[in-house]
C-alpha positions in Angstrom: 19.2 -6.7 6.9 19.5 -4.4 9.9 17.1 -1.9 11.2 17.6 1.8 10.6 19.9 3.4 13.2 21.9 6.6 13.4 24.5 5.3 11.0 24.9 6.4 7.3 23.2 4.4 4.6 25.9 2.9 2.5 24.2 0.3 0.4 20.6 -0.9 0.0 21.2 -4.2 -1.8 21.7 -7.3 0.3 20.2 -9.0 3.3 22.3 -9.0 6.4 22.4 -12.1 8.5 22.1 -10.2 11.7 18.8 -10.9 13.5 15.7 -12.5 12.1 14.2 -9.5 10.3 12.3 -10.2 7.2 11.8 -6.7 5.9 14.1 -5.1 3.4 16.8 -3.3 5.3 19.5 -0.8 4.9 22.9 -2.3 5.0 24.6 -0.3 7.7 27.0 -2.5 9.6 27.2 -5.2 6.9 28.8 -4.7 3.5 29.1 -6.9 0.5 31.4 -6.4 -2.5 29.3 -5.7 -5.6 29.4 -8.2 -8.4 30.0 -5.4 -10.9 32.6 -3.8 -8.7 35.5 -2.1 -10.5 38.0 -3.9 -8.4 39.9 -6.4 -10.6 41.6 -9.5 -9.3 44.7 -10.9 -11.1 46.5 -14.2 -10.6 50.0 -14.2 -9.2 52.6 -13.3 -11.7 55.3 -15.7 -13.0 58.7 -16.0 -11.3 60.7 -12.8 -11.6 57.6 -10.8 -12.7 56.7 -8.0 -10.2 53.1 -8.2 -8.8 51.0 -5.5 -7.5 50.0 -5.8 -3.9 46.4 -6.6 -3.1 44.2 -3.6 -2.1 43.6 -3.3 1.6 40.0 -3.7 2.9 39.8 0.1 3.4 40.9 0.7 -0.2 38.4 -1.8 -1.5 35.7 0.0 0.5 36.7 3.3 -0.9 36.7 2.0 -4.5 33.3 0.4 -4.0 31.9 3.6 -2.6 33.3 5.7 -5.4 31.9 3.3 -8.0 28.4 3.4 -6.3 28.5 7.2 -6.4 29.4 7.2 -10.0 26.5 4.8 -10.8 24.2 7.0 -8.7 25.1 10.1 -10.6 24.5 8.4 -13.9 21.1 7.3 -12.8 20.3 10.8 -11.6 21.1 12.1 -15.0 18.9 9.5 -16.6 16.0 10.6 -14.4 15.9 13.9 -16.2 15.1 12.0 -19.4 12.7 9.4 -17.9 10.6 11.7 -15.7 8.8 14.4 -17.5 7.9 16.6 -14.6 9.4 16.8 -11.1 7.5 18.9 -8.6 8.6 19.8 -5.0 5.9 20.3 -2.4 7.0 22.6 0.4 5.5 24.3 3.4 7.1 26.9 5.7 5.6 25.3 8.9 4.1 22.0 10.0 0.4 21.3 10.4 -0.8 22.8 7.2 -1.6 19.4 5.5 1.4 19.4 3.2 1.7 15.6 3.0 -2.0 15.3 2.5 -1.9 17.8 -0.3 1.2 16.1 -1.9 -0.6 12.8 -1.9 -3.8 14.3 -3.3 -1.9 16.0 -6.1 -0.2 12.6 -7.0 -3.5 10.7 -6.9 -5.3 13.3 -8.9 -2.7 13.2 -11.6 -2.8 9.4 -11.6 -6.6 9.6 -12.0 -6.0 11.5 -15.2 -4.2 8.4 -16.6 -0.7 9.7 -15.9 2.2 7.5 -14.6 3.0 9.1 -11.3 5.5 8.6 -8.4 5.7 10.2 -5.0 8.9 10.5 -3.1 8.5 11.0 0.7 11.7 12.9 1.7 10.5 13.4 5.3 13.2 11.1 6.9 12.1 11.6 10.5 8.3 11.7 10.1 7.3 9.7 6.9 3.5 9.6 6.6 2.7 9.0 2.9 2.5 5.1 3.1 0.1 5.4 6.0 -2.2 7.8 4.1 -2.2 5.4 1.1 -2.8 2.3 3.2 0.5 0.6 2.1 2.6 1.0 5.2 3.1 -2.8 5.5 4.6 -3.1 2.0 8.1 -4.4 1.4 10.5 -3.0 -1.1 12.4 -5.1 -3.6 16.0 -4.6 -4.4 17.4 -5.9 -7.7 20.8 -5.2 -9.1 21.5 -2.4 -6.7 18.2 -0.5 -7.3 15.2 -0.1 -5.1 11.8 -0.7 -6.6 9.0 1.5 -5.3 5.9 0.2 -3.6 2.7 0.4 -5.6 -0.2 2.4 -4.2 -3.7 3.3 -5.4 -4.1 4.2 -9.0 -0.8 2.6 -9.7 1.1 5.3 -7.8 4.8 4.5 -7.2 5.9 5.3 -3.7 9.2 5.4 -1.9 9.5 6.4 1.8 11.7 6.0 4.8 8.6 4.4 6.5 9.3 1.2 4.4 12.7 0.9 6.0 11.7 1.2 9.6 11.3 -2.0 11.6 9.7 -0.1 14.5 7.5 2.8 13.4 7.7 4.2 17.0 11.5 4.3 17.0 12.8 7.8 16.2 15.3 8.3 13.4 18.1 10.3 15.1 20.5 11.3 12.3 22.8 14.3 11.9 22.7 16.3 8.7 25.3 14.5 6.6 23.8 11.1 7.3 20.4 12.4 6.4 21.7 13.9 3.1 23.3 10.6 2.2 20.0 8.8 2.6 18.2 11.4 0.4 20.8 11.0 -2.3 20.1 7.3 -2.3 16.4 7.9 -2.5 17.1 10.0 -5.6 19.7 7.9 -7.4 19.1 4.3 -6.3 15.3 4.1 -6.9 14.1 2.4 -10.1 11.3 4.8 -11.0 11.2 4.0 -14.7 9.4 6.4 -17.0 7.0 8.7 -15.3 4.8 11.6 -16.3 5.2 13.2 -12.9 7.2 12.8 -9.7 5.8 14.5 -6.6 8.4 15.1 -3.9 7.1 15.7 -0.3 9.4 17.4 2.2 9.3 18.0 5.9 8.4 21.6 6.9 11.0 24.3 6.5 13.7 25.3 4.1 16.7 23.5 5.3 18.7 20.4 4.3 16.2 18.3 2.5 14.9 20.7 -0.2 18.4 22.1 -0.6 19.8 18.6 -1.2 17.1 17.6 -3.7 17.4 20.8 -5.7 21.1 20.3 -6.0 21.1 16.6 -6.9 17.9 16.1 -8.9 18.2 17.6 -12.4 15.3 19.2 -14.2 13.1 20.2 -11.4 10.0 21.9 -12.9 9.1 23.9 -9.8 7.8 24.2 -6.3 4.3 24.1 -4.9 3.8 25.9 -1.6 1.1 24.7 0.8 -0.3 27.1 3.4 -3.4 27.7 5.5 -5.1 31.1 5.7 -3.9 32.2 9.1 -1.2 34.8 9.2 1.4 32.7 11.0 1.3 30.0 8.3 1.4 32.7 5.6 4.6 34.3 7.1 6.4 31.0 6.8 5.0 30.3 3.3 6.6 33.6 2.2 9.9 32.2 3.4 9.4 29.1 1.3 8.6 31.1 -1.8 11.8 33.3 -1.3 13.8 30.1 -0.7 12.7 28.7 -4.1 13.5 32.0 -5.7 17.0 32.1 -4.1 17.7 28.7 -5.6 16.4 29.8 -9.0 13.7 27.1 -8.8 10.4 28.2 -10.4 7.4 28.7 -8.0 4.5 26.9 -9.7 2.1 28.5 -7.2 0.5 28.5 -3.8 -2.3 26.2 -2.5 -4.4 27.3 0.4 -5.5 24.3 2.5 -8.4 24.2 5.0 -10.0 27.3 3.7 -13.6 26.8 4.8 -15.9 24.2 6.3 -19.2 23.8 4.4 -22.4 22.9 6.4 -25.6 21.9 4.7 -29.2 21.4 5.8 -32.8 21.4 4.8 -35.8 23.6 5.6 -38.8 25.0 3.9 -38.1 26.6 0.5 -37.2 30.2 0.7 -36.4 30.1 4.4 -33.5 32.1 5.6 -31.2 30.2 7.9 -28.7 32.0 10.2 -25.8 30.4 12.2 -23.1 32.0 14.3 -19.8 31.7 12.5 -16.3 31.9 13.8 -15.8 35.0 16.0 -19.5 35.3 16.6 -20.2 36.6 13.1 -23.7 35.6 11.9 -23.8 33.8 8.6 -27.0 33.5 6.6 -28.2 31.3 3.7 -31.5 31.0 1.9 -33.0 27.6 1.2 -33.6 26.9 -2.5 -36.8 25.6 -4.1 -36.1 22.1 -2.8 -35.5 23.4 0.7 -31.8 22.8 0.7 -29.2 25.4 2.0 -25.5 25.5 2.5 -23.0 27.9 3.9 -19.2 28.0 4.4 -17.6 28.8 7.7 -14.1 30.2 7.4 -12.5 28.3 10.3 -9.0 29.7 9.6 -10.0 33.0 7.8 -9.9 33.0 4.0 -8.1 34.5 1.1 -4.7 34.7 2.8 -3.1 32.3 0.4 -4.3 34.3 -2.6 -3.1 37.5 -1.0 0.4 36.1 -0.3 0.7 34.8 -3.9 -0.3 38.1 -5.3 2.1 40.1 -3.0 5.0 37.9 -4.1 4.1 37.7 -7.8 3.4 33.9 -8.0 0.3 32.1 -9.2 -2.5 31.1 -6.8 -3.4 27.5 -7.7 -6.6 27.3 -5.6 -8.1 26.4 -2.3 -9.0 23.1 -0.6 -11.9 22.9 1.8 -11.7 22.1 5.5 -12.8 18.4 5.2 -13.0 16.1 8.2 -13.1 13.2 5.8 -9.5 13.9 4.9 -8.5 13.2 8.5 -10.5 10.0 8.7 -9.1 8.9 5.3 -5.6 9.6 6.4 -6.0 7.4 9.5 -7.8 4.6 7.5 -5.3 4.6 4.6 -7.9 5.7 2.0 -7.3 9.2 0.7 -10.4 11.3 0.2 -9.8 11.4 -3.5 -10.0 7.6 -3.6 -12.9 7.3 -1.2 -15.0 9.9 -3.0 -13.6 10.6 -6.5 -16.7 12.7 -7.3 -16.7 14.6 -4.1 -16.0 18.3 -3.3 -12.4 17.7 -2.2 -11.6 15.6 -5.3 -13.1 18.4 -7.5 -10.9 21.0 -5.7 -7.8 18.9 -6.2 -8.7 18.4 -9.9 -9.0 22.1 -10.4 -5.6 22.7 -8.7 -4.0 20.1 -10.8 -5.3 21.6 -14.0 -3.8 24.9 -12.9 -0.4 23.2 -12.2 -0.5 21.5 -15.6 -1.3 24.8 -17.3 1.7 26.5 -15.6 3.9 23.6 -16.7 2.6 23.9 -20.2 3.6 27.5 -20.2 7.1 26.3 -19.9 8.5 28.5 -17.2 7.8 29.5 -13.6 7.3 33.1 -12.5 10.0 33.1 -9.9 12.7 35.7 -9.9 16.1 34.3 -10.9 18.7 35.2 -8.3 22.3 34.3 -9.2 
């Protein structure tokens, strides 16, 4: 198999003989005729019987590609039956922790005993496998379908990161090539039956979410991730209106990095004061055991709830500013896995319950624009 270049993905099935690579590869320059190809071969006719000319290599390639597209569309249709809930996770801008939130939602659902998959649609910056500690995993291909890698809690994972021979090499693709890869991620992956599929996107409202919304049937809705500062909220409003324009329900807004909680001990009843962000004093009183805690709003607070209220969509909850999430992402152990009873895990659990409640209601609150 060859390494990923700036050529379109045609077929993820066979190993190419080029090079000595031993990871699964995208067949770009190499092509093999499918065993179940619609191309039929007939023996030469008898004397005096007219025979049809053999198809040219170009015609064979076109027929094979058409057959693959037909098979892909059939599998996409079946996904609507096999996967109960399909949830898109978007953010208007980068740096808000969207991939961390998407991974946390998937893991939290899996901890509830659900069968969950996560599709990393960020072609140029795939980070999900790193966060789950499975970036060295290889994908298996059988009968033209890609089988996802398995992460913590049985999470099924597909990502462009598994197809890159050199993680430092940029993927430089124009839009149509990128869209072809996304269609293969949707239609050529053997997800099986799932309770939920979480789809993580790059920041913005461009090709990737548009392609998925047009090709993946039965999307339940969109979750918007933001941070409390005004710049992030402005872009999140664009994501909400993007979903509304496509008539995709907005399941709600998640506010990430809301506040950082500090804790300490002193004598019972003591009042402790610290200087918070912007020089604002914050006070707390020690309890009967001498313990105290206070939350510093590093990036303001409440902006996500205000944005959700202004645009008429649910506010799903807030996640704390947790340095442990950063360490966990680097170490490949998500905070939910490292501390399943911790504050961050509890916050994710509350958000997931709100998402499930919205799904149980059967319809999203977004405005239908046709």
